[in-house]
C-alpha positions, 0 to 999 in steps of 0.5 A: 499499500505505501509503495502505491501511495509513493508512486507518480507514474501515468498509468497508476490508475491501470496499475490499481485496477490490475492489482485489484483484479489480481489479487480477488482471483484466488485467496492464495495471492498474495501483492508485494513489490518485487523487483521495484514493481508491484508482483503477486505470489502464491508459493513462488512470485508468478507475476510483475508489473512492467512499469517502464513500457513504452506505451501503458503498463504491462504484466509479466507472468513467470513461474518464480525467480528461477527458470525451470525444467519443467515443460511450458504451461498451457494456459487458455487464452481465448482472448489472445493476450499473452505474448510468450516470452519463453517457455515460461514466461508472458507478457500481457499488455494494456494501454490504459485502465480501460484496457486492464478492465475490458479484460478482466474476465480473459486476465482473471481466468488466466491467472487462475490458471497460472497460479496452478502451475506456480511452484509452492515454496 
């Protein structure tokens, strides 16, 4: 909360909306600051907001801080929000808060599936 209060970012409203959506997907999800950005975890960190995107914001989904040798997760993405950056990392880009809110149902589904693949510490 203190980080968000002090945050000076042109898309702060989108970051706050993203935060609300993600933490309400599953009661096991906690938020905090990792890599100097709002991030989310269950057993391990699995998502980090990318605050330095050239436009808007992005959410980077990953399977913890360490590279895993496990196969890539299979994630339903009918809205085609995911841009795969590797077998264990993907990005979802949002232009603004309107885009975050419009993507809410698809984002909730992706996060719900993603956390099933996150290793429990």
